[in-house]
N, CA, C and O atoms as a DFTB+ gen file, in Angstrom:
248 C
 N C O
     1  1       0.838      -1.182       0.000
     2  2       0.000       0.000       0.000
     3  2       0.883       1.247       0.000
     4  3       1.824       1.345       0.787
     5  1       0.584       2.179      -0.867
     6  2       1.365       3.397      -0.989
     7  2       0.627       4.569      -0.357
     8  3      -0.534       4.828      -0.673
     9  1       1.311       5.274       0.540
    10  2       0.735       6.473       1.146
    11  2       0.876       7.623       0.149
    12  3       1.920       7.774      -0.486
    13  1      -0.161       8.423       0.015
    14  2      -0.132       9.573      -0.888
    15  2      -0.220      10.855      -0.069
    16  3      -1.140      11.025       0.731
    17  1       0.731      11.747      -0.267
    18  2       0.764      13.031       0.402
    19  2       0.817      14.114      -0.658
    20  3       1.564      14.007      -1.631
    21  1       0.027      15.150      -0.470
    22  2       0.010      16.235      -1.439
    23  2      -0.078      17.569      -0.698
    24  3      -0.985      17.776       0.109
    25  1       0.869      18.476      -0.975
    26  2       0.839      19.804      -0.378
    27  2      -0.328      20.590      -0.959
    28  3      -0.609      20.515      -2.155
    29  1      -1.012      21.357      -0.085
    30  2      -2.150      22.152      -0.495
    31  2      -1.836      23.638      -0.279
    32  3      -1.182      23.999       0.700
    33  1      -2.295      24.481      -1.179
    34  2      -2.137      25.923      -0.947
    35  2      -3.053      26.353       0.194
    36  3      -4.104      25.746       0.401
    37  1      -2.674      27.376       0.928
    38  2      -3.505      27.892       2.019
    39  2      -3.221      29.380       2.141
    40  3      -2.066      29.801       2.078
    41  1      -4.262      30.174       2.314
    42  2      -4.103      31.637       2.359
    43  2      -3.299      32.117       3.560
    44  3      -2.783      33.234       3.548
    45  1      -3.184      31.283       4.607
    46  2      -2.462      31.674       5.814
    47  2      -1.076      31.050       5.923
    48  3      -0.453      31.116       6.982
    49  1      -0.591      30.452       4.857
    50  2       0.731      29.829       4.868
    51  2       1.786      30.859       5.263
    52  3       1.822      31.963       4.719
    53  1       2.642      30.488       6.214
    54  2       3.717      31.332       6.760
    55  2       3.196      32.491       7.617
    56  3       3.963      33.383       7.978
    57  1       1.905      32.483       7.943
    58  2       1.314      33.520       8.799
    59  2       1.117      32.968      10.204
    60  3       1.151      31.757      10.424
    61  1       0.911      33.878      11.147
    62  2       0.633      33.471      12.529
    63  2      -0.821      33.009      12.601
    64  3      -1.734      33.726      12.190
    65  1      -1.020      31.805      13.126
    66  2      -2.350      31.205      13.183
    67  2      -2.620      30.636      14.579
    68  3      -1.721      30.526      15.413
    69  1      -3.880      30.282      14.801
    70  2      -4.303      29.628      16.042
    71  2      -5.036      28.349      15.680
    72  3      -5.843      28.316      14.751
    73  1      -4.740      27.295      16.430
    74  2      -5.482      26.044      16.332
    75  2      -6.696      26.196      17.243
    76  3      -6.543      26.273      18.462
    77  1      -7.889      26.241      16.675
    78  2      -9.077      26.481      17.496
    79  2      -9.375      25.316      18.433
    80  3     -10.073      25.501      19.430
    81  1      -8.869      24.135      18.141
    82  2      -9.106      22.974      19.013
    83  2      -8.316      23.075      20.321
    84  3      -8.816      22.697      21.380
    85  1      -7.088      23.584      20.248
    86  2      -6.229      23.638      21.433
    87  2      -5.961      25.058      21.928
    88  3      -5.568      25.257      23.077
    89  1      -6.177      26.047      21.051
    90  2      -5.867      27.433      21.404
    91  2      -4.413      27.791      21.222
    92  3      -4.024      28.927      21.497
    93  1      -3.591      26.856      20.764
    94  2      -2.157      27.103      20.578
    95  2      -1.934      27.914      19.312
    96  3      -2.569      27.676      18.285
    97  1      -1.016      28.884      19.402
    98  2      -0.674      29.718      18.258
    99  2       0.720      29.384      17.749
   100  3       1.577      28.897      18.487
   101  1       0.919      29.660      16.465
   102  2       2.220      29.456      15.843
   103  2       2.153      29.853      14.387
   104  3       1.183      30.473      13.951
   105  1       3.181      29.499      13.627
   106  2       3.266      29.828      12.210
   107  2       2.843      28.619      11.385
   108  3       3.345      27.514      11.592
   109  1       1.922      28.829      10.453
   110  2       1.469      27.747       9.585
   111  2       2.572      27.428       8.584
   112  3       2.936      28.267       7.760
   113  1       3.099      26.210       8.663
   114  2       4.223      25.814       7.831
   115  2       3.794      25.071       6.572
   116  3       4.422      25.221       5.523
   117  1       2.734      24.273       6.661
   118  2       2.278      23.495       5.510
   119  2       0.890      22.943       5.773
   120  3       0.475      22.756       6.917
   121  1       0.188      22.689       4.684
   122  2      -1.065      21.937       4.739
   123  2      -0.898      20.793       3.749
   124  3      -0.598      21.007       2.574
   125  1      -1.094      19.591       4.236
   126  2      -0.852      18.400       3.429
   127  2      -2.076      17.498       3.479
   128  3      -2.641      17.257       4.546
   129  1      -2.480      17.003       2.313
   130  2      -3.531      16.008       2.266
   131  2      -2.899      14.654       2.515
   132  3      -2.021      14.219       1.771
   133  1      -3.350      13.994       3.562
   134  2      -2.887      12.655       3.906
   135  2      -4.098      11.739       3.822
   136  3      -4.949      11.732       4.711
   137  1      -4.163      10.972       2.753
   138  2      -5.348      10.147       2.529
   139  2      -6.523      11.040       2.174
   140  3      -6.527      11.679       1.122
   141  1      -7.519      11.087       3.049
   142  2      -8.695      11.928       2.801
   143  2      -8.728      13.139       3.719
   144  3      -9.679      13.920       3.665
   145  1      -7.702      13.318       4.572
   146  2      -7.679      14.412       5.537
   147  2      -6.665      15.481       5.158
   148  3      -5.580      15.171       4.667
   149  1      -7.022      16.745       5.390
   150  2      -6.085      17.857       5.233
   151  2      -5.516      18.178       6.610
   152  3      -6.249      18.546       7.528
   153  1      -4.208      18.035       6.738
   154  2      -3.514      18.214       8.002
   155  2      -2.668      19.474       7.929
   156  3      -1.914      19.669       6.975
   157  1      -2.794      20.334       8.942
   158  2      -2.004      21.558       9.024
   159  2      -0.827      21.323       9.968
   160  3      -0.980      20.731      11.036
   161  1       0.331      21.791       9.563
   162  2       1.545      21.723      10.381
   163  2       1.840      23.132      10.879
   164  3       2.074      24.044      10.087
   165  1       1.825      23.298      12.193
   166  2       2.020      24.610      12.813
   167  2       3.270      24.553      13.680
   168  3       3.448      23.624      14.468
   169  1       4.138      25.558      13.529
   170  2       5.367      25.640      14.329
   171  2       5.152      26.639      15.463
   172  3       4.856      27.810      15.229
   173  1       5.306      26.156      16.690
   174  2       5.169      27.014      17.865
   175  2       6.423      27.862      18.035
   176  3       7.426      27.648      17.353
   177  1       6.357      28.826      18.950
   178  2       7.486      29.734      19.165
   179  2       8.725      29.017      19.683
   180  3       9.834      29.528      19.531
   181  1       8.563      27.835      20.294
   182  2       9.728      27.084      20.773
   183  2      10.372      26.233      19.679
   184  3      11.339      25.515      19.935
   185  1       9.833      26.318      18.453
   186  2      10.402      25.604      17.317
   187  2       9.787      24.240      17.055
   188  3      10.032      23.639      16.009
   189  1       8.994      23.747      17.992
   190  2       8.346      22.451      17.784
   191  2       7.122      22.611      16.898
   192  3       6.420      23.621      16.950
   193  1       6.884      21.593      16.086
   194  2       5.706      21.602      15.221
   195  2       4.681      20.609      15.730
   196  3       5.025      19.576      16.306
   197  1       3.424      20.933      15.512
   198  2       2.348      20.017      15.828
   199  2       1.366      20.034      14.668
   200  3       1.416      20.915      13.810
   201  1       0.486      19.066      14.653
   202  2      -0.492      18.970      13.576
   203  2      -1.897      19.127      14.130
   204  3      -2.169      18.847      15.298
   205  1      -2.773      19.582      13.257
   206  2      -4.186      19.697      13.550
   207  2      -4.939      19.604      12.231
   208  3      -4.336      19.702      11.162
   209  1      -6.217      19.422      12.299
   210  2      -7.025      19.430      11.081
   211  2      -6.945      20.827      10.464
   212  3      -7.010      21.829      11.177
   213  1      -6.807      20.891       9.166
   214  2      -6.708      22.190       8.487
   215  2      -7.944      23.044       8.748
   216  3      -7.852      24.272       8.749
   217  1      -9.078      22.427       8.966
   218  2     -10.304      23.175       9.253
   219  2     -10.233      23.889      10.608
   220  3     -11.025      24.797      10.859
   221  1      -9.305      23.500      11.482
   222  2      -9.151      24.127      12.804
   223  2      -8.246      25.347      12.790
   224  3      -8.035      25.954      13.840
   225  1      -7.712      25.726      11.655
   226  2      -6.746      26.826      11.576
   227  2      -7.461      28.139      11.269
   228  3      -8.257      28.238      10.335
   229  1      -7.148      29.145      12.089
   230  2      -7.640      30.501      11.806
   231  2      -6.512      31.485      12.074
   232  3      -5.558      31.176      12.789
   233  1      -6.631      32.666      11.496
   234  2      -5.615      33.688      11.713
   235  2      -5.568      34.037      13.195
   236  3      -6.614      34.163      13.831
   237  1      -4.378      34.192      13.749
   238  2      -4.244      34.585      15.155
   239  2      -4.787      35.993      15.323
   240  3      -4.685      36.822      14.418
   241  1      -5.359      36.253      16.472
   242  2      -5.907      37.574      16.734
   243  2      -7.359      37.722      16.350
   244  3      -7.924      38.808      16.477
   245  1      -7.979      36.646      15.880
   246  2      -9.399      36.711      15.528
   247  2     -10.239      36.255      16.682
   248  3     -11.466      36.237      16.584
């Protein structure tokens, strides 16, 4: 079985964003389709990255 990953464009790429599920803020580094899900990769201020559903991403400060 082959895993398929595809980078997706996003209007907030490289911008400061908030994960509405956790409230954590960081810089949106990538949005990737993994199977049927769009996963957002967000880098926190400490340099660590975490993932969340792309639908959970909003601009920080909103």
